[in-house]
PDB file with one MODEL, atoms N, CA, C and O in Angstrom:
MODEL        1
ATOM      1  N   MET A   1     -52.275  11.473 -75.697  1.00  0.00           N
ATOM      2  CA  MET A   1     -53.291  11.871 -75.739  1.00  0.00           C
ATOM      3  C   MET A   1     -53.892  13.749 -75.019  1.00  0.00           C
ATOM      4  O   MET A   1     -53.928  14.922 -75.391  1.00  0.00           O
ATOM      5  N   TYR A   2     -54.359  12.627 -73.449  1.00  0.00           N
ATOM      6  CA  TYR A   2     -54.876  13.105 -72.724  1.00  0.00           C
ATOM      7  C   TYR A   2     -54.166  14.693 -71.858  1.00  0.00           C
ATOM      8  O   TYR A   2     -54.799  15.649 -71.412  1.00  0.00           O
ATOM      9  N   TYR A   3     -52.392  14.413 -71.875  1.00  0.00           N
ATOM     10  CA  TYR A   3     -52.176  15.055 -71.297  1.00  0.00           C
ATOM     11  C   TYR A   3     -51.430  16.260 -72.170  1.00  0.00           C
ATOM     12  O   TYR A   3     -51.209  17.462 -72.025  1.00  0.00           O
ATOM     13  N   VAL A   4     -51.109  14.970 -73.410  1.00  0.00           N
ATOM     14  CA  VAL A   4     -49.743  16.384 -74.398  1.00  0.00           C
ATOM     15  C   VAL A   4     -51.132  16.785 -75.191  1.00  0.00           C
ATOM     16  O   VAL A   4     -51.821  16.088 -74.447  1.00  0.00           O
ATOM     17  N   GLU A   5     -51.609  17.063 -75.640  1.00  0.00           N
ATOM     18  CA  GLU A   5     -52.935  16.985 -77.001  1.00  0.00           C
ATOM     19  C   GLU A   5     -54.207  17.294 -75.924  1.00  0.00           C
ATOM     20  O   GLU A   5     -55.255  17.328 -76.568  1.00  0.00           O
ATOM     21  N   ASP A   6     -54.471  17.571 -74.223  1.00  0.00           N
ATOM     22  CA  ASP A   6     -55.453  18.462 -73.610  1.00  0.00           C
ATOM     23  C   ASP A   6     -56.577  17.615 -74.135  1.00  0.00           C
ATOM     24  O   ASP A   6     -57.378  18.526 -73.930  1.00  0.00           O
ATOM     25  N   LEU A   7     -57.094  16.967 -74.475  1.00  0.00           N
ATOM     26  CA  LEU A   7     -58.298  15.735 -75.111  1.00  0.00           C
ATOM     27  C   LEU A   7     -58.795  15.602 -74.089  1.00  0.00           C
ATOM     28  O   LEU A   7     -57.937  15.605 -73.206  1.00  0.00           O
ATOM     29  N   THR A   8     -60.252  15.422 -73.539  1.00  0.00           N
ATOM     30  CA  THR A   8     -61.331  14.471 -73.141  1.00  0.00           C
ATOM     31  C   THR A   8     -60.821  13.066 -72.877  1.00  0.00           C
ATOM     32  O   THR A   8     -60.437  12.467 -73.881  1.00  0.00           O
ATOM     33  N   LEU A   9     -60.743  12.420 -71.703  1.00  0.00           N
ATOM     34  CA  LEU A   9     -60.940  11.431 -72.429  1.00  0.00           C
ATOM     35  C   LEU A   9     -62.169  10.670 -72.896  1.00  0.00           C
ATOM     36  O   LEU A   9     -62.123   9.484 -72.568  1.00  0.00           O
ATOM     37  N   GLU A  10     -62.889  10.905 -73.344  1.00  0.00           N
ATOM     38  CA  GLU A  10     -63.897  10.701 -74.676  1.00  0.00           C
ATOM     39  C   GLU A  10     -62.808  10.510 -75.391  1.00  0.00           C
ATOM     40  O   GLU A  10     -62.162   9.462 -75.415  1.00  0.00           O
ATOM     41  N   ASP A  11     -62.499  11.782 -76.162  1.00  0.00           N
ATOM     42  CA  ASP A  11     -61.609  12.078 -77.141  1.00  0.00           C
ATOM     43  C   ASP A  11     -60.742  11.089 -77.637  1.00  0.00           C
ATOM     44  O   ASP A  11     -60.671  10.524 -78.728  1.00  0.00           O
ATOM     45  N   VAL A  12     -60.220  11.020 -76.788  1.00  0.00           N
ATOM     46  CA  VAL A  12     -58.923   9.585 -76.495  1.00  0.00           C
ATOM     47  C   VAL A  12     -59.171   8.267 -76.379  1.00  0.00           C
ATOM     48  O   VAL A  12     -58.255   7.454 -76.507  1.00  0.00           O
ATOM     49  N   GLY A  13     -60.638   7.833 -76.082  1.00  0.00           N
ATOM     50  CA  GLY A  13     -61.313   6.488 -76.355  1.00  0.00           C
ATOM     51  C   GLY A  13     -61.799   6.600 -77.454  1.00  0.00           C
ATOM     52  O   GLY A  13     -61.801   5.587 -78.154  1.00  0.00           O
ATOM     53  N   ALA A  14     -62.352   7.795 -77.972  1.00  0.00           N
ATOM     54  CA  ALA A  14     -62.678   7.408 -79.462  1.00  0.00           C
ATOM     55  C   ALA A  14     -61.631   7.659 -80.173  1.00  0.00           C
ATOM     56  O   ALA A  14     -62.101   7.472 -81.295  1.00  0.00           O
ATOM     57  N   ARG A  15     -60.331   8.004 -80.369  1.00  0.00           N
ATOM     58  CA  ARG A  15     -59.416   8.059 -81.646  1.00  0.00           C
ATOM     59  C   ARG A  15     -58.592   6.857 -81.114  1.00  0.00           C
ATOM     60  O   ARG A  15     -57.791   6.397 -81.927  1.00  0.00           O
ATOM     61  N   MET A  16     -58.634   6.384 -80.137  1.00  0.00           N
ATOM     62  CA  MET A  16     -58.252   4.632 -80.139  1.00  0.00           C
ATOM     63  C   MET A  16     -59.059   3.830 -80.554  1.00  0.00           C
ATOM     64  O   MET A  16     -58.626   2.678 -80.534  1.00  0.00           O
ATOM     65  N   GLY A  17     -60.053   3.941 -80.923  1.00  0.00           N
ATOM     66  CA  GLY A  17     -60.925   2.920 -81.283  1.00  0.00           C
ATOM     67  C   GLY A  17     -61.802   2.189 -79.587  1.00  0.00           C
ATOM     68  O   GLY A  17     -62.756   1.412 -79.638  1.00  0.00           O
ATOM     69  N   LEU A  18     -61.399   2.510 -78.746  1.00  0.00           N
ATOM     70  CA  LEU A  18     -62.986   1.800 -77.806  1.00  0.00           C
ATOM     71  C   LEU A  18     -63.803   2.040 -77.878  1.00  0.00           C
ATOM     72  O   LEU A  18     -64.147   3.086 -78.430  1.00  0.00           O
ATOM     73  N   ALA A  19     -64.465   1.336 -77.440  1.00  0.00           N
ATOM     74  CA  ALA A  19     -66.062   0.806 -77.424  1.00  0.00           C
ATOM     75  C   ALA A  19     -66.816   1.232 -76.210  1.00  0.00           C
ATOM     76  O   ALA A  19     -68.026   1.461 -76.196  1.00  0.00           O
ATOM     77  N   SER A  20     -65.873   1.335 -75.024  1.00  0.00           N
ATOM     78  CA  SER A  20     -66.269   2.004 -73.847  1.00  0.00           C
ATOM     79  C   SER A  20     -65.460   3.205 -73.659  1.00  0.00           C
ATOM     80  O   SER A  20     -65.985   3.725 -72.674  1.00  0.00           O
ATOM     81  N   GLY A  21     -64.539   3.915 -74.004  1.00  0.00           N
ATOM     82  CA  GLY A  21     -64.327   5.025 -74.658  1.00  0.00           C
ATOM     83  C   GLY A  21     -63.675   5.768 -72.837  1.00  0.00           C
ATOM     84  O   GLY A  21     -62.622   5.517 -72.251  1.00  0.00           O
ATOM     85  N   ARG A  22     -64.587   6.497 -72.514  1.00  0.00           N
ATOM     86  CA  ARG A  22     -63.969   7.624 -71.198  1.00  0.00           C
ATOM     87  C   ARG A  22     -63.442   6.514 -70.543  1.00  0.00           C
ATOM     88  O   ARG A  22     -62.248   6.517 -70.244  1.00  0.00           O
ATOM     89  N   LYS A  23     -64.378   5.269 -70.191  1.00  0.00           N
ATOM     90  CA  LYS A  23     -63.333   4.578 -68.868  1.00  0.00           C
ATOM     91  C   LYS A  23     -62.876   3.897 -69.183  1.00  0.00           C
ATOM     92  O   LYS A  23     -62.851   3.027 -68.312  1.00  0.00           O
ATOM     93  N   ARG A  24     -62.189   3.503 -70.329  1.00  0.00           N
ATOM     94  CA  ARG A  24     -61.031   2.367 -70.390  1.00  0.00           C
ATOM     95  C   ARG A  24     -59.873   3.677 -70.237  1.00  0.00           C
ATOM     96  O   ARG A  24     -58.959   3.815 -69.424  1.00  0.00           O
ATOM     97  N   ALA A  25     -60.454   4.818 -71.703  1.00  0.00           N
ATOM     98  CA  ALA A  25     -59.078   5.776 -71.645  1.00  0.00           C
ATOM     99  C   ALA A  25     -58.715   5.865 -69.952  1.00  0.00           C
ATOM    100  O   ALA A  25     -57.581   5.512 -69.628  1.00  0.00           O
ATOM    101  N   SER A  26     -59.382   6.194 -69.193  1.00  0.00           N
ATOM    102  CA  SER A  26     -59.304   6.609 -67.929  1.00  0.00           C
ATOM    103  C   SER A  26     -58.350   5.381 -67.493  1.00  0.00           C
ATOM    104  O   SER A  26     -57.371   5.677 -66.807  1.00  0.00           O
ATOM    105  N   ARG A  27     -58.545   4.096 -67.817  1.00  0.00           N
ATOM    106  CA  ARG A  27     -58.513   3.177 -67.084  1.00  0.00           C
ATOM    107  C   ARG A  27     -57.345   3.097 -67.266  1.00  0.00           C
ATOM    108  O   ARG A  27     -56.562   2.984 -66.322  1.00  0.00           O
ATOM    109  N   LEU A  28     -56.923   3.141 -68.643  1.00  0.00           N
ATOM    110  CA  LEU A  28     -55.448   3.426 -69.458  1.00  0.00           C
ATOM    111  C   LEU A  28     -54.689   4.441 -68.448  1.00  0.00           C
ATOM    112  O   LEU A  28     -54.040   4.286 -67.413  1.00  0.00           O
ATOM    113  N   VAL A  29     -55.063   5.519 -69.211  1.00  0.00           N
ATOM    114  CA  VAL A  29     -54.567   6.855 -67.723  1.00  0.00           C
ATOM    115  C   VAL A  29     -53.555   6.293 -67.062  1.00  0.00           C
ATOM    116  O   VAL A  29     -52.337   6.222 -67.222  1.00  0.00           O
ATOM    117  N   ILE A  30     -54.550   5.803 -66.069  1.00  0.00           N
ATOM    118  CA  ILE A  30     -54.179   5.742 -64.824  1.00  0.00           C
ATOM    119  C   ILE A  30     -53.069   4.568 -64.870  1.00  0.00           C
ATOM    120  O   ILE A  30     -52.064   4.593 -64.159  1.00  0.00           O
ATOM    121  N   THR A  31     -53.380   3.485 -65.833  1.00  0.00           N
ATOM    122  CA  THR A  31     -51.933   2.680 -65.328  1.00  0.00           C
ATOM    123  C   THR A  31     -50.690   3.296 -66.222  1.00  0.00           C
ATOM    124  O   THR A  31     -49.501   3.123 -65.950  1.00  0.00           O
ATOM    125  N   GLY A  32     -51.029   3.798 -66.972  1.00  0.00           N
ATOM    126  CA  GLY A  32     -49.522   4.776 -67.378  1.00  0.00           C
ATOM    127  C   GLY A  32     -48.432   5.203 -66.828  1.00  0.00           C
ATOM    128  O   GLY A  32     -47.215   5.089 -66.966  1.00  0.00           O
ATOM    129  N   LEU A  33     -49.722   6.097 -65.700  1.00  0.00           N
ATOM    130  CA  LEU A  33     -49.375   6.606 -64.621  1.00  0.00           C
ATOM    131  C   LEU A  33     -48.248   6.126 -63.744  1.00  0.00           C
ATOM    132  O   LEU A  33     -47.070   6.481 -63.732  1.00  0.00           O
ATOM    133  N   ASN A  34     -49.018   5.051 -62.862  1.00  0.00           N
ATOM    134  CA  ASN A  34     -48.278   4.396 -62.238  1.00  0.00           C
ATOM    135  C   ASN A  34     -47.858   3.065 -62.437  1.00  0.00           C
ATOM    136  O   ASN A  34     -47.700   2.269 -61.512  1.00  0.00           O
ATOM    137  N   ARG A  35     -47.599   2.709 -64.110  1.00  0.00           N
ATOM    138  CA  ARG A  35     -45.759   2.551 -64.385  1.00  0.00           C
ATOM    139  C   ARG A  35     -45.202   3.692 -63.992  1.00  0.00           C
ATOM    140  O   ARG A  35     -44.917   3.760 -62.796  1.00  0.00           O
ATOM    141  N   ILE A  36     -44.903   4.869 -64.864  1.00  0.00           N
ATOM    142  CA  ILE A  36     -44.339   6.228 -65.377  1.00  0.00           C
ATOM    143  C   ILE A  36     -43.744   6.012 -63.375  1.00  0.00           C
ATOM    144  O   ILE A  36     -42.675   5.525 -63.007  1.00  0.00           O
ATOM    145  N   ALA A  37     -44.958   6.607 -62.406  1.00  0.00           N
ATOM    146  CA  ALA A  37     -44.295   6.029 -61.144  1.00  0.00           C
ATOM    147  C   ALA A  37     -43.066   5.424 -60.489  1.00  0.00           C
ATOM    148  O   ALA A  37     -42.099   5.758 -59.803  1.00  0.00           O
ATOM    149  N   ALA A  38     -43.746   4.095 -61.205  1.00  0.00           N
ATOM    150  CA  ALA A  38     -42.751   2.919 -60.680  1.00  0.00           C
ATOM    151  C   ALA A  38     -41.324   2.568 -61.121  1.00  0.00           C
ATOM    152  O   ALA A  38     -40.491   1.810 -60.624  1.00  0.00           O
ATOM    153  N   VAL A  39     -41.288   3.636 -62.601  1.00  0.00           N
ATOM    154  CA  VAL A  39     -40.073   3.262 -62.491  1.00  0.00           C
ATOM    155  C   VAL A  39     -38.780   4.433 -61.506  1.00  0.00           C
ATOM    156  O   VAL A  39     -37.626   4.285 -61.103  1.00  0.00           O
ATOM    157  N   PHE A  40     -40.015   5.783 -61.462  1.00  0.00           N
ATOM    158  CA  PHE A  40     -38.779   6.960 -60.905  1.00  0.00           C
ATOM    159  C   PHE A  40     -38.950   6.214 -59.631  1.00  0.00           C
ATOM    160  O   PHE A  40     -37.786   5.857 -59.454  1.00  0.00           O
ATOM    161  N   ALA A  41     -39.606   5.749 -58.646  1.00  0.00           N
ATOM    162  CA  ALA A  41     -39.196   4.826 -57.356  1.00  0.00           C
ATOM    163  C   ALA A  41     -38.261   4.004 -57.667  1.00  0.00           C
ATOM    164  O   ALA A  41     -37.377   3.765 -56.844  1.00  0.00           O
ATOM    165  N   ARG A  42     -38.270   3.199 -59.356  1.00  0.00           N
ATOM    166  CA  ARG A  42     -36.530   2.670 -59.250  1.00  0.00           C
ATOM    167  C   ARG A  42     -35.661   3.096 -59.720  1.00  0.00           C
ATOM    168  O   ARG A  42     -34.754   2.412 -60.194  1.00  0.00           O
ATOM    169  N   TRP A  43     -35.690   4.213 -59.722  1.00  0.00           N
ATOM    170  CA  TRP A  43     -34.351   4.904 -59.756  1.00  0.00           C
ATOM    171  C   TRP A  43     -34.375   6.521 -58.691  1.00  0.00           C
ATOM    172  O   TRP A  43     -33.959   7.669 -58.855  1.00  0.00           O
ATOM    173  N   ASN A  44     -35.225   5.659 -57.425  1.00  0.00           N
ATOM    174  CA  ASN A  44     -35.130   6.262 -56.209  1.00  0.00           C
ATOM    175  C   ASN A  44     -34.823   8.008 -56.277  1.00  0.00           C
ATOM    176  O   ASN A  44     -34.054   8.467 -55.432  1.00  0.00           O
ATOM    177  N   TYR A  45     -35.472   8.976 -57.341  1.00  0.00           N
ATOM    178  CA  TYR A  45     -35.476   9.962 -57.040  1.00  0.00           C
ATOM    179  C   TYR A  45     -35.779  10.515 -55.668  1.00  0.00           C
ATOM    180  O   TYR A  45     -35.400  11.625 -55.294  1.00  0.00           O
ATOM    181  N   GLY A  46     -36.399   9.776 -55.034  1.00  0.00           N
ATOM    182  CA  GLY A  46     -37.154  10.252 -53.483  1.00  0.00           C
ATOM    183  C   GLY A  46     -37.960  11.395 -53.886  1.00  0.00           C
ATOM    184  O   GLY A  46     -37.813  12.184 -54.820  1.00  0.00           O
ATOM    185  N   GLU A  47     -38.994  11.298 -52.821  1.00  0.00           N
ATOM    186  CA  GLU A  47     -39.745  12.640 -52.984  1.00  0.00           C
ATOM    187  C   GLU A  47     -39.021  13.834 -51.413  1.00  0.00           C
ATOM    188  O   GLU A  47     -38.394  13.490 -50.411  1.00  0.00           O
ATOM    189  N   VAL A  48     -39.542  15.377 -51.918  1.00  0.00           N
ATOM    190  CA  VAL A  48     -39.289  16.027 -51.498  1.00  0.00           C
ATOM    191  C   VAL A  48     -40.652  16.512 -50.853  1.00  0.00           C
ATOM    192  O   VAL A  48     -41.722  16.701 -51.432  1.00  0.00           O
ATOM    193  N   THR A  49     -40.367  16.659 -49.585  1.00  0.00           N
ATOM    194  CA  THR A  49     -41.881  17.193 -48.578  1.00  0.00           C
ATOM    195  C   THR A  49     -42.247  18.329 -49.042  1.00  0.00           C
ATOM    196  O   THR A  49     -41.514  18.800 -49.912  1.00  0.00           O
ATOM    197  N   LYS A  50     -43.125  18.904 -48.745  1.00  0.00           N
ATOM    198  CA  LYS A  50     -43.309  20.394 -48.479  1.00  0.00           C
ATOM    199  C   LYS A  50     -42.321  21.290 -47.440  1.00  0.00           C
ATOM    200  O   LYS A  50     -41.797  22.404 -47.429  1.00  0.00           O
ATOM    201  N   ALA A  51     -42.386  20.283 -46.710  1.00  0.00           N
ATOM    202  CA  ALA A  51     -41.297  21.081 -45.125  1.00  0.00           C
ATOM    203  C   ALA A  51     -39.997  21.154 -45.776  1.00  0.00           C
ATOM    204  O   ALA A  51     -39.495  22.248 -46.035  1.00  0.00           O
ATOM    205  N   GLN A  52     -39.525  20.246 -46.008  1.00  0.00           N
ATOM    206  CA  GLN A  52     -38.005  19.627 -46.881  1.00  0.00           C
ATOM    207  C   GLN A  52     -38.539  20.978 -47.947  1.00  0.00           C
ATOM    208  O   GLN A  52     -39.034  21.746 -47.122  1.00  0.00           O
ATOM    209  N   GLN A  53     -38.650  21.475 -48.970  1.00  0.00           N
ATOM    210  CA  GLN A  53     -38.877  22.263 -49.466  1.00  0.00           C
ATOM    211  C   GLN A  53     -38.717  24.152 -48.533  1.00  0.00           C
ATOM    212  O   GLN A  53     -37.805  24.942 -48.287  1.00  0.00           O
ATOM    213  N   TRP A  54     -39.361  24.120 -48.439  1.00  0.00           N
ATOM    214  CA  TRP A  54     -39.895  24.877 -46.927  1.00  0.00           C
ATOM    215  C   TRP A  54     -37.965  25.403 -46.003  1.00  0.00           C
ATOM    216  O   TRP A  54     -37.206  26.338 -46.258  1.00  0.00           O
ATOM    217  N   ALA A  55     -37.891  24.607 -45.275  1.00  0.00           N
ATOM    218  CA  ALA A  55     -36.929  23.989 -44.425  1.00  0.00           C
ATOM    219  C   ALA A  55     -35.233  24.823 -45.438  1.00  0.00           C
ATOM    220  O   ALA A  55     -34.538  25.830 -45.304  1.00  0.00           O
ATOM    221  N   ASP A  56     -35.276  23.842 -46.208  1.00  0.00           N
ATOM    222  CA  ASP A  56     -34.737  23.913 -47.831  1.00  0.00           C
ATOM    223  C   ASP A  56     -33.816  25.685 -47.786  1.00  0.00           C
ATOM    224  O   ASP A  56     -32.752  26.190 -47.428  1.00  0.00           O
ATOM    225  N   ALA A  57     -35.845  26.235 -48.770  1.00  0.00           N
ATOM    226  CA  ALA A  57     -35.339  27.463 -48.454  1.00  0.00           C
ATOM    227  C   ALA A  57     -35.320  28.478 -47.657  1.00  0.00           C
ATOM    228  O   ALA A  57     -35.161  29.606 -48.123  1.00  0.00           O
ATOM    229  N   THR A  58     -35.469  28.280 -46.384  1.00  0.00           N
ATOM    230  CA  THR A  58     -35.363  29.541 -45.067  1.00  0.00           C
ATOM    231  C   THR A  58     -33.955  29.428 -44.084  1.00  0.00           C
ATOM    232  O   THR A  58     -33.630  29.879 -42.986  1.00  0.00           O
ATOM    233  N   LYS A  59     -33.188  28.387 -45.335  1.00  0.00           N
ATOM    234  CA  LYS A  59     -32.078  27.887 -44.218  1.00  0.00           C
ATOM    235  C   LYS A  59     -31.163  29.442 -44.590  1.00  0.00           C
ATOM    236  O   LYS A  59     -31.191  30.119 -45.618  1.00  0.00           O
ATOM    237  N   THR A  60     -30.537  29.607 -43.559  1.00  0.00           N
ATOM    238  CA  THR A  60     -29.303  30.773 -43.882  1.00  0.00           C
ATOM    239  C   THR A  60     -28.232  30.339 -44.339  1.00  0.00           C
ATOM    240  O   THR A  60     -28.079  29.134 -44.139  1.00  0.00           O
ATOM    241  N   GLU A  61     -27.344  30.894 -44.930  1.00  0.00           N
ATOM    242  CA  GLU A  61     -25.678  31.220 -45.420  1.00  0.00           C
ATOM    243  C   GLU A  61     -25.047  30.056 -44.687  1.00  0.00           C
ATOM    244  O   GLU A  61     -24.631  28.997 -45.157  1.00  0.00           O
ATOM    245  N   GLU A  62     -25.071  30.596 -43.094  1.00  0.00           N
ATOM    246  CA  GLU A  62     -24.346  29.983 -42.003  1.00  0.00           C
ATOM    247  C   GLU A  62     -24.628  28.486 -41.805  1.00  0.00           C
ATOM    248  O   GLU A  62     -23.824  27.569 -41.639  1.00  0.00           O
ATOM    249  N   GLU A  63     -26.208  28.464 -41.874  1.00  0.00           N
ATOM    250  CA  GLU A  63     -26.443  26.402 -41.308  1.00  0.00           C
ATOM    251  C   GLU A  63     -26.469  25.703 -42.894  1.00  0.00           C
ATOM    252  O   GLU A  63     -26.037  24.550 -42.905  1.00  0.00           O
ATOM    253  N   SER A  64     -26.878  26.197 -44.111  1.00  0.00           N
ATOM    254  CA  SER A  64     -25.619  25.885 -45.198  1.00  0.00           C
ATOM    255  C   SER A  64     -24.629  24.947 -45.766  1.00  0.00           C
ATOM    256  O   SER A  64     -24.775  24.032 -46.576  1.00  0.00           O
ATOM    257  N   ARG A  65     -23.012  25.638 -44.808  1.00  0.00           N
ATOM    258  CA  ARG A  65     -22.037  25.508 -44.918  1.00  0.00           C
ATOM    259  C   ARG A  65     -22.016  24.493 -43.382  1.00  0.00           C
ATOM    260  O   ARG A  65     -20.960  24.007 -42.978  1.00  0.00           O
TER     261      ARG A  65
ENDMDL
END
């Protein structure tokens, strides 16, 4: 709801019926993001740094071969 419906954390908490609203919703969002990150880490996608992106983008045709 926070990312897809662009709701505030207060609104997310209210829709979920959380008494502590924003604080609890914030913890749930962070927990969810950490779980998603853990899945991607297990899949070993790896992260590309900005330096790697720049190096790849600026390679000449000759270097690519």
